[in-house]
Each structure stands twice: as C-alpha cells, then as structure tokens.
Short mmCIF file of the C-alpha atoms (twelve columns), coordinates in Angstrom:
data_MODEL
# 
_entry.id   MODEL 
# 
loop_
_atom_site.group_PDB 
_atom_site.id 
_atom_site.type_symbol 
_atom_site.label_atom_id 
_atom_site.label_alt_id 
_atom_site.label_comp_id 
_atom_site.label_asym_id 
_atom_site.label_seq_id 
_atom_site.Cartn_x 
_atom_site.Cartn_y 
_atom_site.Cartn_z 
_atom_site.pdbx_PDB_model_num 
ATOM 1   C CA . MET A 1   -37.975 87.699  -87.848 1 
ATOM 2   C CA . GLU A 2   -35.890 85.887  -85.208 1 
ATOM 3   C CA . LYS A 3   -35.713 87.810  -81.966 1 
ATOM 4   C CA . ILE A 4   -32.364 88.530  -80.363 1 
ATOM 5   C CA . THR A 5   -31.862 89.319  -76.697 1 
ATOM 6   C CA . MET A 6   -29.996 92.369  -75.490 1 
ATOM 7   C CA . LYS A 7   -27.157 90.238  -74.221 1 
ATOM 8   C CA . GLU A 8   -26.827 88.432  -77.576 1 
ATOM 9   C CA . PHE A 9   -26.803 91.803  -79.292 1 
ATOM 10  C CA . GLN A 10  -24.117 93.144  -76.939 1 
ATOM 11  C CA . ASP A 11  -22.016 89.941  -77.389 1 
ATOM 12  C CA . LYS A 12  -22.318 90.156  -81.173 1 
ATOM 13  C CA . SER A 13  -21.416 93.844  -81.143 1 
ATOM 14  C CA . ASN A 14  -18.400 93.338  -78.947 1 
ATOM 15  C CA . ILE A 15  -17.186 90.432  -80.996 1 
ATOM 16  C CA . GLU A 16  -17.441 92.600  -84.137 1 
ATOM 17  C CA . ILE A 17  -15.364 95.293  -82.327 1 
ATOM 18  C CA . ILE A 18  -12.705 92.649  -81.502 1 
ATOM 19  C CA . LYS A 19  -12.711 91.479  -85.123 1 
ATOM 20  C CA . GLU A 20  -12.159 95.093  -86.282 1 
ATOM 21  C CA . LEU A 21  -9.239  95.409  -83.824 1 
ATOM 22  C CA . MET A 22  -7.805  92.160  -85.182 1 
ATOM 23  C CA . LYS A 23  -7.983  93.454  -88.732 1 
ATOM 24  C CA . LYS A 24  -5.912  96.412  -87.748 1 
ATOM 25  C CA . ASN A 25  -3.450  94.104  -85.949 1 
ATOM 26  C CA . LYS A 26  -3.036  91.714  -88.900 1 
ATOM 27  C CA . GLY A 27  -5.093  89.056  -87.204 1 
ATOM 28  C CA . TYR A 28  -3.762  89.347  -83.673 1 
ATOM 29  C CA . ILE A 29  -5.447  90.417  -80.416 1 
ATOM 30  C CA . THR A 30  -4.288  90.454  -76.816 1 
ATOM 31  C CA . SER A 31  -6.168  90.346  -73.565 1 
ATOM 32  C CA . LYS A 32  -4.436  93.648  -72.616 1 
ATOM 33  C CA . GLU A 33  -5.915  95.310  -75.641 1 
ATOM 34  C CA . LEU A 34  -9.389  94.235  -74.561 1 
ATOM 35  C CA . ASP A 35  -8.707  95.776  -71.143 1 
ATOM 36  C CA . MET A 36  -7.751  99.067  -72.890 1 
ATOM 37  C CA . PHE A 37  -11.109 99.151  -74.741 1 
ATOM 38  C CA . ASP A 38  -12.998 98.058  -71.603 1 
ATOM 39  C CA . LEU A 39  -14.036 94.807  -73.224 1 
ATOM 40  C CA . HIS A 40  -14.442 91.730  -70.994 1 
ATOM 41  C CA . ARG A 41  -11.862 88.977  -71.566 1 
ATOM 42  C CA . MET A 42  -14.677 86.395  -71.639 1 
ATOM 43  C CA . TYR A 43  -15.188 87.274  -75.343 1 
ATOM 44  C CA . LEU A 44  -11.850 85.717  -76.110 1 
ATOM 45  C CA . SER A 45  -13.183 82.403  -74.745 1 
ATOM 46  C CA . ILE A 46  -16.419 82.848  -76.649 1 
ATOM 47  C CA . MET A 47  -14.542 83.512  -79.856 1 
ATOM 48  C CA . GLN A 48  -12.309 80.445  -79.205 1 
ATOM 49  C CA . ASP A 49  -15.405 78.280  -78.686 1 
ATOM 50  C CA . LYS A 50  -16.820 79.560  -81.970 1 
ATOM 51  C CA . GLY A 51  -13.550 78.665  -83.784 1 
ATOM 52  C CA . ILE A 52  -12.833 82.304  -84.727 1 
ATOM 53  C CA . ILE A 53  -9.497  82.616  -82.864 1 
ATOM 54  C CA . LYS A 54  -6.931  80.412  -81.240 1 
ATOM 55  C CA . LYS A 55  -4.532  81.048  -78.305 1 
ATOM 56  C CA . VAL A 56  -0.899  81.046  -79.248 1 
ATOM 57  C CA . ALA A 57  0.671   82.348  -76.000 1 
ATOM 58  C CA . PRO A 58  -0.543  83.563  -72.601 1 
ATOM 59  C CA . GLY A 59  -2.912  86.505  -73.369 1 
ATOM 60  C CA . ILE A 60  -2.235  86.368  -77.147 1 
ATOM 61  C CA . TYR A 61  -4.677  85.126  -79.772 1 
ATOM 62  C CA . ILE A 62  -4.805  84.994  -83.577 1 
ATOM 63  C CA . ASP A 63  -7.332  84.487  -86.303 1 
ATOM 64  C CA . VAL A 64  -7.554  80.795  -87.047 1 
ATOM 65  C CA . ASN A 65  -7.068  81.468  -90.759 1 
ATOM 66  C CA . ILE A 66  -3.582  83.000  -90.477 1 
ATOM 67  C CA . LYS A 67  -0.208  81.387  -89.883 1 
ATOM 68  C CA . LYS A 68  1.393   82.350  -86.615 1 
ATOM 69  C CA . ASP A 69  4.436   84.472  -86.614 1 
ATOM 70  C CA . ASN A 70  6.764   83.243  -83.834 1 
ATOM 71  C CA . TYR A 71  8.977   86.310  -83.885 1 
ATOM 72  C CA . TYR A 72  6.053   88.673  -83.504 1 
ATOM 73  C CA . ILE A 73  4.397   86.495  -80.814 1 
ATOM 74  C CA . PHE A 74  7.653   86.484  -78.848 1 
ATOM 75  C CA . GLY A 75  7.815   90.306  -79.156 1 
ATOM 76  C CA . LEU A 76  4.294   90.611  -77.851 1 
ATOM 77  C CA . SER A 77  4.947   88.179  -74.983 1 
ATOM 78  C CA . MET A 78  8.276   89.736  -73.978 1 
ATOM 79  C CA . PRO A 79  8.022   93.490  -74.541 1 
ATOM 80  C CA . ASN A 80  11.159  94.132  -72.433 1 
ATOM 81  C CA . ALA A 81  13.346  91.857  -74.627 1 
ATOM 82  C CA . ILE A 82  14.916  93.275  -77.733 1 
ATOM 83  C CA . PHE A 83  16.110  91.038  -80.671 1 
ATOM 84  C CA . SER A 84  19.864  91.641  -80.889 1 
ATOM 85  C CA . HIS A 85  23.223  90.297  -82.012 1 
ATOM 86  C CA . MET A 86  22.924  87.525  -84.704 1 
ATOM 87  C CA . THR A 87  19.106  87.317  -84.528 1 
ATOM 88  C CA . ALA A 88  18.748  90.997  -85.335 1 
ATOM 89  C CA . LEU A 89  21.460  90.686  -88.064 1 
ATOM 90  C CA . TYR A 90  19.354  87.868  -89.582 1 
ATOM 91  C CA . PHE A 91  16.418  90.331  -89.947 1 
ATOM 92  C CA . HIS A 92  18.831  92.939  -91.362 1 
ATOM 93  C CA . GLY A 93  20.011  90.406  -93.944 1 
ATOM 94  C CA . LEU A 94  23.596  90.159  -92.726 1 
ATOM 95  C CA . SER A 95  23.367  86.655  -91.201 1 
ATOM 96  C CA . THR A 96  22.044  83.681  -93.035 1 
ATOM 97  C CA . LYS A 97  21.754  81.599  -89.833 1 
ATOM 98  C CA . SER A 98  18.072  81.264  -89.011 1 
ATOM 99  C CA . PRO A 99  17.324  81.657  -85.227 1 
ATOM 100 C CA . ASN A 100 15.218  78.466  -85.076 1 
ATOM 101 C CA . CYS A 101 13.275  79.462  -81.959 1 
ATOM 102 C CA . VAL A 102 16.441  80.240  -79.990 1 
ATOM 103 C CA . TYR A 103 16.981  83.998  -80.095 1 
ATOM 104 C CA . ASP A 104 19.689  86.470  -79.173 1 
ATOM 105 C CA . ILE A 105 17.940  89.042  -77.022 1 
ATOM 106 C CA . THR A 106 19.002  91.945  -74.920 1 
ATOM 107 C CA . VAL A 107 17.397  93.065  -71.609 1 
ATOM 108 C CA . LYS A 108 18.185  95.451  -68.838 1 
ATOM 109 C CA . LYS A 109 20.422  94.093  -66.082 1 
ATOM 110 C CA . SER A 110 17.630  94.432  -63.547 1 
ATOM 111 C CA . TYR A 111 15.256  92.307  -65.605 1 
ATOM 112 C CA . ASN A 112 14.349  88.895  -64.262 1 
ATOM 113 C CA . SER A 113 14.972  86.654  -67.231 1 
ATOM 114 C CA . ALA A 114 14.526  83.239  -65.594 1 
ATOM 115 C CA . HIS A 115 11.730  82.367  -68.054 1 
ATOM 116 C CA . LEU A 116 14.102  83.084  -71.012 1 
ATOM 117 C CA . ARG A 117 16.688  80.410  -70.288 1 
ATOM 118 C CA . LYS A 118 16.334  78.680  -73.647 1 
ATOM 119 C CA . HIS A 119 17.473  81.922  -75.363 1 
ATOM 120 C CA . ASN A 120 20.822  83.695  -75.525 1 
ATOM 121 C CA . VAL A 121 20.232  86.565  -73.179 1 
ATOM 122 C CA . PHE A 122 22.523  89.593  -72.956 1 
ATOM 123 C CA . TYR A 123 22.328  92.116  -70.084 1 
ATOM 124 C CA . VAL A 124 23.077  95.839  -70.493 1 
ATOM 125 C CA . ASN A 125 22.906  98.922  -68.298 1 
ATOM 126 C CA . ASN A 126 19.849  101.166 -68.619 1 
ATOM 127 C CA . ASP A 127 21.789  103.924 -70.336 1 
ATOM 128 C CA . ILE A 128 22.570  101.817 -73.454 1 
ATOM 129 C CA . TYR A 129 19.460  99.627  -73.427 1 
ATOM 130 C CA . GLU A 130 17.671  101.774 -76.055 1 
ATOM 131 C CA . LEU A 131 20.813  102.790 -78.027 1 
ATOM 132 C CA . GLY A 132 20.064  101.948 -81.714 1 
ATOM 133 C CA . LEU A 133 16.602  100.665 -80.943 1 
ATOM 134 C CA . THR A 134 14.412  100.472 -84.033 1 
ATOM 135 C CA . GLU A 135 11.694  98.377  -85.638 1 
ATOM 136 C CA . ILE A 136 11.780  95.939  -88.502 1 
ATOM 137 C CA . GLU A 137 9.379   93.664  -90.306 1 
ATOM 138 C CA . THR A 138 9.539   89.961  -89.786 1 
ATOM 139 C CA . PRO A 139 9.445   87.718  -92.969 1 
ATOM 140 C CA . MET A 140 5.587   87.629  -92.409 1 
ATOM 141 C CA . GLY A 141 5.354   91.437  -92.383 1 
ATOM 142 C CA . ASN A 142 4.830   92.102  -88.607 1 
ATOM 143 C CA . LYS A 143 6.825   94.777  -86.815 1 
ATOM 144 C CA . ILE A 144 9.224   93.802  -84.002 1 
ATOM 145 C CA . LYS A 145 11.785  95.642  -81.876 1 
ATOM 146 C CA . VAL A 146 15.417  95.133  -82.914 1 
ATOM 147 C CA . TYR A 147 18.640  97.032  -82.667 1 
ATOM 148 C CA . ASP A 148 19.970  98.763  -85.822 1 
ATOM 149 C CA . ILE A 149 22.825  97.312  -87.798 1 
ATOM 150 C CA . GLU A 150 25.573  99.440  -86.297 1 
ATOM 151 C CA . ARG A 151 24.468  98.504  -82.705 1 
ATOM 152 C CA . CYS A 152 24.397  94.854  -83.728 1 
ATOM 153 C CA . ILE A 153 27.985  95.047  -85.213 1 
ATOM 154 C CA . CYS A 154 29.190  96.508  -81.885 1 
ATOM 155 C CA . ASP A 155 27.328  93.866  -79.958 1 
ATOM 156 C CA . ILE A 156 28.748  90.888  -81.869 1 
ATOM 157 C CA . ILE A 157 32.290  92.266  -81.456 1 
ATOM 158 C CA . ARG A 158 31.684  92.966  -77.713 1 
ATOM 159 C CA . SER A 159 30.286  89.403  -77.301 1 
ATOM 160 C CA . LYS A 160 32.544  87.625  -79.775 1 
ATOM 161 C CA . ASN A 161 33.387  84.941  -77.151 1 
ATOM 162 C CA . ARG A 162 29.730  83.823  -77.216 1 
ATOM 163 C CA . MET A 163 29.512  83.884  -81.017 1 
ATOM 164 C CA . ASP A 164 30.618  81.769  -83.894 1 
ATOM 165 C CA . PHE A 165 33.671  83.766  -84.908 1 
ATOM 166 C CA . ASN A 166 33.489  82.787  -88.565 1 
ATOM 167 C CA . LEU A 167 29.949  84.101  -88.555 1 
ATOM 168 C CA . VAL A 168 31.105  87.280  -86.903 1 
ATOM 169 C CA . LYS A 169 33.705  87.827  -89.651 1 
ATOM 170 C CA . SER A 170 31.150  86.980  -92.406 1 
ATOM 171 C CA . CYS A 171 28.688  89.604  -90.982 1 
ATOM 172 C CA . LEU A 172 31.400  92.255  -90.738 1 
ATOM 173 C CA . LYS A 173 32.516  91.660  -94.313 1 
ATOM 174 C CA . LYS A 174 28.874  91.942  -95.533 1 
ATOM 175 C CA . TYR A 175 28.438  95.089  -93.511 1 
ATOM 176 C CA . ILE A 176 31.488  96.759  -95.054 1 
ATOM 177 C CA . LYS A 177 30.131  95.958  -98.533 1 
ATOM 178 C CA . ARG A 178 26.686  97.492  -97.776 1 
ATOM 179 C CA . LYS A 179 25.795  100.783 -99.501 1 
ATOM 180 C CA . ASP A 180 23.836  101.901 -96.430 1 
ATOM 181 C CA . LYS A 181 26.673  101.341 -93.918 1 
ATOM 182 C CA . ASP A 182 27.235  104.266 -91.532 1 
ATOM 183 C CA . PHE A 183 30.742  104.296 -90.140 1 
ATOM 184 C CA . VAL A 184 30.094  107.557 -88.306 1 
ATOM 185 C CA . LYS A 185 27.223  105.957 -86.311 1 
ATOM 186 C CA . LEU A 186 29.211  102.740 -85.912 1 
ATOM 187 C CA . TYR A 187 32.177  104.518 -84.325 1 
ATOM 188 C CA . LEU A 188 29.903  106.689 -82.166 1 
ATOM 189 C CA . TYR A 189 28.240  103.532 -80.729 1 
ATOM 190 C CA . ALA A 190 31.640  101.843 -80.351 1 
ATOM 191 C CA . GLU A 191 32.921  104.831 -78.382 1 
ATOM 192 C CA . LYS A 192 29.942  104.532 -76.012 1 
ATOM 193 C CA . PHE A 193 30.746  100.922 -75.507 1 
ATOM 194 C CA . GLY A 194 34.467  101.684 -74.962 1 
ATOM 195 C CA . ILE A 195 35.526  99.535  -77.998 1 
ATOM 196 C CA . LYS A 196 36.147  102.130 -80.690 1 
ATOM 197 C CA . LYS A 197 39.722  101.082 -81.338 1 
ATOM 198 C CA . VAL A 198 38.758  97.412  -81.465 1 
ATOM 199 C CA . VAL A 199 35.966  98.049  -83.935 1 
ATOM 200 C CA . MET A 200 38.205  100.252 -86.128 1 
ATOM 201 C CA . ASN A 201 40.818  97.521  -86.188 1 
ATOM 202 C CA . TYR A 202 38.241  94.946  -87.376 1 
ATOM 203 C CA . ILE A 203 36.973  97.250  -90.097 1 
ATOM 204 C CA . ASP A 204 40.521  98.026  -91.273 1 
ATOM 205 C CA . LEU A 205 41.496  94.327  -91.219 1 
ATOM 206 C CA . LEU A 206 38.451  93.160  -93.184 1 
ATOM 207 C CA . SER A 207 38.103  96.025  -95.667 1 
# 
C-alpha cells in the first residue's frame, strides 16, 4: 500500500472540505469563505494547479466544469451594490432588454464607486437603501440581491431622464397587467420617495 505523508493527508482532507463547500454553493468558493472555516488560501492555488477550479474574479473561484454566472459573480464581488432599475426589472420579467454586462445598480451615497464606472450607478440615502430589497434567481439559478418590482417601478420613474422612456412606458404597462402587482406597496414606496402623485398619474394614464 502506498504511504501518504501527514501533510498530503491534511491537504487531501482540506481539499475535500472545500469541494463539499463548493457543492453547497453550486460550484463556487471564495477566499473569504476559506477564512471563515480557518482553511489556508493556498489550497485555492493547489486546486487551480490541479485543474479543479478556476479564478473568475478577485477572491472568487468556480468548478471548471460549470459555466460562470456573471450576475452572481458580480454580486459576490460587489456585496454593497444592489441590482436595480431596468436590470432588476429584467430579472422580474418586465424588461426584455438584456443588461449585457452593463448593469443598473444602486449603492449608498457614501460608497466609493470609482471601480464601477462602466455601470449605471445610482446613489441613495441610507434610509432607503434597503427599501424593497429582496433576492431573485438568475437565469442560471443563483440568488442575487435585487429590489422588488414596486421599488423598481418607483426607481425608473424617479430616474426617467436616465432611462429609455419607451422602455419605461413598456415596463409600466406590463406591471399594470400583472396579477401580482401591489398598488398599496407601490404607493407606499412612492410616498417615501416623494413621488406618489407622479406615480399615480402614470398608472392612471397607462391603465
């Protein structure tokens, strides 16, 4: 029987632990997760060298046998950025315009977003940052942070000067036809944003 050193045994055991973590994370692992489990980050390099994982972003790795999910990877890379406006409405099925790697995202006003210049960044006060925050699955089945539909409707009306207005109208018309629309929630959000009358006018006009 081939002998195995204690170090080789430990390495093998730790790699198996990481593989188990990846199974639970649908093939993903981050260097921060290894820190949480007190596993040395060198195992990520070892697994890369063995062709088990590949690096897709700083500190983020995936199983070489799965296709990368750019939306999920972005969410892992930028935990303080929330998918919003038209990008979120795309996930909710109200916008047919694919984001194509340029996303509408919302961050707190105090957040340094210099590294997000390629995206459409919207800044909000802390008190409304988490208003309507929820999770949704990407087309590949991974969960990401987005705003709910009613928050997004308020957002595209508030930011209509930065939007394609025909797309805004199209999304509003689709929202009005949805069985799960919630006008009570919509008007509550609109009131918090100070645009209740404007939102009500749009709904009346397009109904």
